[in-house]
C-alpha positions as CSV (number, residue, x, y, z in Angstrom):
1,M,62.0,25.2,35.9
2,H,62.6,28.4,37.3
3,S,62.0,27.1,41.1
4,L,65.5,25.4,40.5
5,P,68.5,26.6,41.2
6,K,71.1,27.7,38.8
7,S,73.4,25.0,39.1
8,A,70.3,22.6,37.9
9,H,69.9,24.8,35.1
10,V,73.1,25.0,33.9
11,F,73.6,21.4,34.3
12,A,70.2,20.7,32.4
13,I,71.1,22.8,29.1
14,C,74.4,20.4,28.8
15,L,72.2,17.7,29.2
16,S,70.2,19.2,26.6
17,A,72.9,19.7,24.5
18,L,74.4,16.4,24.8
19,A,70.7,15.2,23.7
20,G,70.8,17.3,20.8
21,C,74.1,16.3,19.8
22,V,72.9,12.3,19.9
23,D,69.8,12.7,18.2
24,A,71.3,14.9,15.5
25,I,73.9,11.8,14.9
26,G,70.9,9.3,15.0
27,F,68.8,11.5,12.7
28,L,71.3,11.6,10.0
29,E,72.3,7.6,10.4
30,L,68.2,6.9,9.8
31,S,67.9,9.5,7.0
32,G,64.9,11.0,9.1
33,H,63.9,9.6,12.1
34,F,65.0,10.5,15.6
35,V,66.6,8.7,18.5
36,S,65.3,11.2,21.2
37,F,62.1,13.4,19.7
38,M,59.3,11.0,19.7
39,S,56.5,13.3,18.7
40,G,58.2,13.2,15.4
41,N,58.3,9.2,15.1
42,T,54.9,8.9,16.3
43,T,53.7,11.2,13.5
44,Q,56.0,9.3,11.0
45,L,54.9,6.1,12.5
46,A,51.1,7.0,11.5
47,V,52.3,7.7,8.4
48,G,54.0,4.6,7.6
49,L,51.0,2.7,8.7
50,A,48.9,4.7,6.6
51,T,50.9,4.8,3.2
52,G,53.8,2.2,3.9
53,P,56.4,0.9,3.2
54,P,55.9,-1.9,6.3
55,S,59.6,-1.9,6.9
56,M,59.3,2.0,8.3
57,A,56.8,1.4,10.6
58,V,58.9,-1.3,12.0
59,T,61.5,0.5,12.8
60,L,59.9,3.6,14.1
61,A,57.8,1.2,16.6
62,G,61.4,-0.7,17.5
63,I,62.7,3.0,18.4
64,I,60.0,4.3,19.9
65,G,59.6,1.2,22.0
66,S,63.3,1.4,22.8
67,F,62.7,5.1,24.2
68,V,60.0,4.1,26.5
69,F,62.1,0.8,27.7
70,G,65.0,3.4,28.2
71,T,63.2,5.7,29.9
72,M,61.7,2.8,32.2
73,L,65.5,1.4,32.9
74,G,66.6,5.4,33.8
75,T,63.7,5.1,36.3
76,W,64.3,2.1,38.0
77,M,67.6,2.9,38.3
78,R,67.0,6.2,40.0
79,L,64.7,4.5,42.3
80,F,67.1,1.9,43.0
81,S,69.6,4.1,43.8
82,S,68.0,6.5,46.2
83,R,66.6,3.7,48.2
84,R,70.1,2.1,48.3
85,F,72.4,4.9,48.9
86,S,71.9,8.0,51.2
87,H,73.9,10.4,49.4
88,P,71.5,13.0,47.2
89,K,73.6,13.2,44.6
90,A,73.7,9.5,43.9
91,P,70.6,8.7,41.6
92,I,72.1,11.3,39.2
93,L,75.5,9.8,39.0
94,A,73.7,6.4,38.7
95,L,72.0,7.8,35.5
96,L,75.0,9.5,34.3
97,M,76.9,6.6,34.4
98,L,74.1,4.4,32.8
99,M,73.7,6.6,30.2
100,T,77.8,7.0,29.6
101,T,77.4,2.8,29.5
102,L,74.6,2.7,27.1
103,L,76.2,5.6,24.6
104,G,80.0,3.6,25.1
105,T,78.2,0.4,23.8
106,A,76.3,1.8,21.0
107,G,79.8,3.3,20.2
108,L,81.5,-0.2,20.6
109,A,78.3,-1.6,18.6
110,Q,79.0,0.4,15.5
111,E,82.6,-0.5,15.4
112,M,81.7,-3.9,15.4
113,G,79.5,-3.5,12.3
114,G,76.5,-3.1,14.1
115,A,75.0,-0.2,13.3
116,Q,71.0,-0.7,14.1
117,V,72.6,-2.4,17.6
118,A,74.1,1.3,18.0
119,I,70.8,3.0,17.3
120,A,69.1,0.9,19.9
121,F,71.4,1.8,22.4
122,M,71.4,5.5,21.5
123,T,67.9,5.3,22.1
124,L,67.7,3.7,25.5
125,A,70.4,6.3,26.6
126,M,68.4,9.2,25.4
127,G,65.2,7.4,27.4
128,A,67.4,7.0,30.3
129,E,68.1,10.7,30.1
130,N,64.5,12.1,31.0
131,A,64.6,10.5,34.5
132,I,67.5,12.9,35.5
133,F,65.1,15.8,36.8
134,Q,62.3,14.0,38.3
135,R,60.3,15.3,41.4
136,N,57.4,12.9,43.0
137,G,58.1,10.7,40.1
138,D,57.0,13.1,37.3
139,T,59.7,14.9,35.2
140,V,60.5,18.5,36.0
141,I,62.7,19.3,33.1
142,G,62.3,17.5,29.8
143,L,66.1,17.3,28.1
144,T,65.2,15.4,24.9
145,Y,62.7,17.3,23.3
146,M,61.6,20.9,23.1
147,T,57.9,21.7,22.2
148,G,56.7,21.7,26.3
149,T,59.8,23.7,26.8
150,L,58.7,26.1,23.9
151,V,55.0,26.3,25.0
152,K,56.3,27.4,28.7
153,M,58.8,30.0,27.0
154,G,56.0,31.3,25.1
155,Q,53.7,31.7,28.1
156,R,56.1,33.3,30.4
157,L,57.3,36.0,27.2
158,A,53.4,36.8,27.3
159,H,53.6,37.8,31.2
160,A,57.0,39.5,30.4
161,L,55.1,41.7,28.0
162,L,52.6,42.9,30.7
163,G,55.6,43.3,32.9
164,E,55.3,40.4,34.8
165,G,57.3,37.8,35.4
166,G,60.5,39.5,34.4
167,L,63.1,37.0,32.9
168,A,61.2,33.9,33.8
169,W,61.3,32.8,29.9
170,L,64.7,32.8,29.7
171,P,66.0,29.2,31.1
172,Y,63.5,28.0,29.0
173,F,65.0,29.7,26.1
174,L,68.4,28.8,26.7
175,L,67.5,25.1,27.4
176,W,66.1,25.4,23.8
177,V,69.6,27.0,22.5
178,G,71.7,23.9,24.5
179,L,69.4,21.5,22.4
180,L,70.1,23.5,19.4
181,S,73.8,23.9,20.0
182,G,74.1,20.1,20.6
183,G,72.5,19.6,17.4
184,V,74.7,21.5,15.2
185,L,78.1,20.0,16.7
186,G,76.4,16.1,16.0
187,A,76.0,17.0,12.7
188,L,79.2,18.5,12.0
189,L,80.5,15.9,13.7
190,F,78.7,13.0,11.7
191,Q,79.6,14.8,8.5
192,S,83.4,13.8,9.5
193,L,83.0,10.9,11.5
194,Q,79.7,9.2,10.5
195,L,78.8,7.0,13.8
196,H,82.7,7.0,14.9
197,S,81.1,10.6,16.4
198,L,79.5,8.3,19.3
199,W,82.6,7.9,21.2
200,F,82.5,12.0,21.3
201,A,78.8,11.6,23.3
202,S,80.2,8.7,25.3
203,G,82.8,10.9,26.1
204,A,80.8,14.1,26.7
205,S,78.5,12.1,29.2
206,A,81.4,10.8,30.9
207,A,82.5,14.5,31.9
208,L,79.4,15.4,32.7
209,T,79.1,12.7,35.3
210,V,82.5,13.4,36.3
211,A,81.2,17.2,36.3
212,M,78.6,16.3,38.9
213,V,80.5,14.6,41.6
214,F,82.4,18.4,42.0
215,L,78.9,20.4,41.2
216,K,77.7,22.3,44.1
217,G,74.3,22.7,45.5
218,P,71.0,20.8,44.8
219,L,69.2,20.0,41.3
220,H,66.3,19.9,42.5
């Protein structure tokens, strides 16, 4: 991450905040399951398989499957856009528009009484988001999960204590703060609006799409 330009750092923090917001909304709606943090869901799936009830395991397996499919969809969109359009921003813009559409569809689904459908589209959007920062087919920045980010931050802090690397740990810390701040906002929104707060998430994704159009500098 430290090799990326500052514009990429700022945009990644904003996207991480969006992920935190959506995940907090999903977490509260699902009473303890996640729509973007699949490590936590996998542990809960293991517990559900071992101790039940079966409905818990089915729900979690569905969420994990939706996330993986969302990642596949986002990666396909990125590859298709990069091969179809020559503009360097085309793949990221396509992904942001996909995320906005998925979150908007989630908002529409909950307005029609389909909370479970809304959760599915939220999870698809979070999977797709992780395709934004890719290099040579691999994710450079994980936007919806922080375990790897915190590990890297700890490693850079250890080097900093030895007088090496300077502030190389700071981008990872700010990325974590982004997710945390977005989660706080999502929880506050859910207290007042419940799943109606998805419209805020969709609007934020649309705003980031517009910001991407005017953003100067590369994201890789």
